N, C-alpha and C positions, 0 to 999 in steps of 0.2 A: 756662774752661769756659762753655758757653752757658747762658743763662737759659732755663728750661723752664716752661711753663704747662700746666695740664690743661684740656682742652676738654670740659666736662661734656655738651654736646649730642652729640658724637660719641664720647666716652669714650676719647679718645686724648691722648697728650702731644704738645705742639706746641712747636717751637723758636721763641723770640720774636725771633730775628734774621731779617731778611727774606732775606738772601743768605748761603749757607753751603754747604760740602761737609763731610759728617760721616761718618767711618768708625768703626764700633763692632764690637768682637769679640763675636760671639754664640755661638761654639762653637770648640773647639780640640781637637787631639790632638797627638801628638809630631811629626807631619809638616806639618799644615795648620792654618790659621785660617779660620773662616768669618766674613766681614765683612758687616754690614748697612751699605750705602752709601746715604746720603740726600743729596740736593742740591736747592737752591732758588736761583734767580737773581733772585727778586722777581717774575717773570712765569711761569716754568715750574718744575716740580719733579718729582722722581721718586725711587724707591727700588728697590734690587735687593739680593739676597744672593748673594755670590760667594765662592769659595774662593781663598785666597792662601797664599803661603809666607812665613813670618816673615823668612827670610834675604833674600828678594827685596825685601820691604817695607823692611827695614833698609838694604839697599844703596841703594835709591832715596832714602830719607831722608838718607843720608850724601851722596849726590850733590846733594841739594837745599840743603845747607848753603851759605849765602852767595849763593844765587841771587838775582838774575841776575849772572852773571860776564862776560857778553858777549852774543853773538848766539845762544847755544845754545838748543835746545829740549830739555826734559827730559820723559820719558814713562815712565809706569808703567801696566801693565795686569795684570788678573787674570781668570781664566776663559778662555773661548775664544769668539771672535767667531762668530756664527751657530750657537751651541751652546746649552746650557741657560741660562747666565748669563755676562755679560761686564761688566767695568768698566775704564775707561781714564781717566787724567788726564794731560793734556798741558800743560806750563807753558811760557810764552814771554813775552818782554818786549814790551810794546805800543808804548812810546815812550820817549824819553830822560828823561821825568819820573820814571820808576821804576815806573809802573803795570805790573802783570803780568796777563796773561790766562791763564785755566785753562780749557781745553776739556775737558768731562766727557762721557763716553759711557757710557750704561747700556743693557744689554739683558737681557731676561728672558723666560721662558716661550716658548721657541722652539717653533714649531709643527712638525708633521711635514713630510715632504718634499712632501706633497700640499697643504699650506696654508702655504707658506713666507712669504707676506706677512702672516700673522696672528701677528705677534711684537711684543712691547712693546719699543720703542726710543726713546731720547732722547739728543740731543746738544745741549748748551747751553754758554754761556760765563759764567764768573764772573770779575769784575774784582777784583783784590786789591792791597794795598800790600805792599812788601817786609817790613815788620814782621809782617804776618799770616803770611807764608811762614816767618819765623823761628819763630814760635810753633807753627805746624803741624808744622814739621820736628822740633822737640823732642818734640811729642806723638806723632808717628809713631815716633820712636826708642823712646820709652817703651812704646808699644803693642806694638811688635815684640819688645822685650826681655821684658816681663812677660806678653805674650800675653793681655792683657785691657785693657779700658778704651776710651777714645774719643779720637780725634784730629779736631779740627775746624778748618777753614779758614774764616775770616769774610771775606765780600766787602764791598766799600765801597758805601755808599749814594751814588748819583749824582743 
């Protein structure tokens, strides 16, 4: 679990890690989870809230077990692109040393058809070690099973 600090100037909690992807269940019913997705790669950061299905999240977590296994790319998305909110995480091996890239896409606050360009969008890359993937995979499984809590992927400091 990440270390958290309270910023008294802004009145918000802040993650003390510089580079992370964090999924937190903020609402649930029998069919859906609402996730607050926060990401920071040390230079850029963003937050969105998106609906996901626990079965799809658990399936992705199971496919993530032991990643990377070769040249594959693993992808999970929630929400709908160019709609109210969207989240995507794409995992891929960067090089033979074992470093893994995670491309994260966030979208929120889709404008009307008359103002399509006025939408909050962010695409960034987080670089992680295989051991961080293992911890994230276990946390994702737990999050999907109990439908609460946090799954956090910690990036490496370069």
